[in-house]
C-alpha positions as CSV (number, residue, x, y, z in Angstrom):
1,C,-7.3,-6.8,-1.7
2,V,-8.6,-8.9,1.2
3,S,-5.6,-11.1,1.0
4,V,-3.2,-8.2,1.6
5,W,-5.3,-6.9,4.5
6,L,-5.3,-10.3,6.2
7,Y,-1.6,-10.7,5.6
8,V,-1.0,-7.3,7.2
9,R,-3.3,-7.9,10.2
10,L,-2.7,-11.5,11.1
11,P,0.6,-12.7,12.5
12,I,1.0,-15.6,10.1
13,S,4.2,-16.9,8.5
14,I,3.0,-17.6,5.0
15,Q,4.5,-16.8,1.7
16,V,2.7,-13.9,0.1
17,T,3.0,-15.6,-3.3
18,S,0.6,-18.3,-2.1
19,L,-2.2,-15.9,-1.1
20,P,-5.2,-15.7,-3.4
21,G,-5.2,-12.5,-5.5
22,M,-1.4,-12.1,-5.1
23,D,-0.5,-13.4,-8.6
24,P,2.0,-11.2,-10.5
25,A,-0.7,-9.7,-12.7
26,A,-2.9,-8.6,-9.8
27,V,0.1,-7.2,-7.8
28,G,1.3,-5.3,-10.9
29,A,-2.1,-3.8,-11.4
30,A,-2.4,-2.9,-7.8
31,L,1.0,-1.2,-7.8
32,G,0.0,0.7,-10.9
33,K,-3.1,2.0,-9.1
34,F,-1.0,2.9,-6.1
35,D,1.4,4.9,-8.3
36,A,-1.6,6.8,-9.6
37,Y,-2.8,7.5,-6.1
38,L,0.7,8.8,-5.2
39,A,0.6,11.1,-8.2
40,A,-2.6,12.7,-7.0
41,P,-3.5,11.6,-3.4
42,D,-6.2,14.3,-3.0
43,S,-8.2,12.7,-5.9
44,C,-8.9,9.7,-3.6
45,M,-10.2,11.8,-0.7
46,L,-13.7,10.8,0.4
47,P,-16.2,13.7,-0.2
48,E,-17.4,13.2,3.3
49,L,-14.1,14.5,4.6
50,K,-14.9,17.9,3.2
51,L,-18.0,18.0,5.4
52,L,-16.0,18.0,8.6
53,Y,-16.3,21.5,10.1
54,S,-13.1,21.4,12.0
55,S,-9.9,21.6,9.9
56,K,-8.0,20.1,12.8
57,T,-10.2,17.0,12.8
58,R,-9.9,16.8,9.0
59,Q,-6.1,17.0,9.2
60,S,-6.1,14.4,11.9
61,V,-8.2,12.0,9.8
62,Q,-5.9,12.6,6.8
63,A,-2.8,12.0,8.9
64,K,-4.1,8.7,10.3
65,A,-5.0,7.5,6.9
66,A,-1.5,8.4,5.5
67,H,0.1,6.6,8.5
68,S,-2.0,3.5,7.8
69,I,-1.1,3.5,4.1
70,C,2.6,3.8,5.0
71,H,2.3,0.9,7.4
72,V,0.6,-1.4,5.0
73,Y,3.0,-0.5,2.2
74,Q,5.9,-1.3,4.5
75,V,4.5,-4.7,5.3
76,V,3.7,-5.4,1.7
77,Y,7.1,-4.2,0.6
78,G,8.8,-6.5,3.1
79,A,6.7,-9.5,1.9
80,L,7.3,-8.7,-1.8
81,T,11.1,-8.3,-1.3
82,S,11.6,-11.6,0.5
83,P,13.9,-13.9,-1.4
84,A,11.1,-16.3,-2.6
85,A,8.8,-13.4,-3.6
86,V,11.6,-11.5,-5.4
87,R,12.2,-14.5,-7.7
88,H,8.5,-15.0,-8.3
89,Y,7.6,-11.4,-9.0
90,Q,10.7,-10.2,-10.8
91,Q,10.4,-13.0,-13.4
92,S,7.0,-11.6,-14.2
93,G,8.2,-8.0,-14.5
94,V,6.6,-6.7,-11.2
95,V,8.9,-4.0,-9.8
96,L,8.5,-2.0,-6.6
97,N,9.6,1.5,-7.6
98,R,9.7,3.0,-4.1
99,T,11.0,2.1,-0.7
100,P,8.8,2.5,2.4
101,Q,10.9,5.5,3.4
102,Q,10.1,7.2,0.0
103,I,6.4,6.5,0.5
104,T,6.5,8.0,4.0
105,A,8.3,11.1,2.7
106,L,5.7,11.5,-0.1
107,L,2.7,11.1,2.1
108,L,3.7,12.5,5.5
109,L,6.0,15.4,4.8
């Protein structure tokens, strides 16, 4: 989602619920896809990564990607668990099943 990326990258104080593409249905669908990714992270690996000759470089790229995913999840988690967002999303049945610490443990350990 471009809206999420802009929210993460720009120091703006705007409610995440007002961003385009952040309606409860879209957020729920994105969280479902993220859960699928967490179940099999290697399935989302780009084929080009396998073409890197150096295993050290390959591991470095994978680690940087995992750190980026953890950072973005932490920002999104904070936005979705703000008081206004909680009311908005919980009424629609959107639930964050994991904390940022759990995501970090899954992806980086």
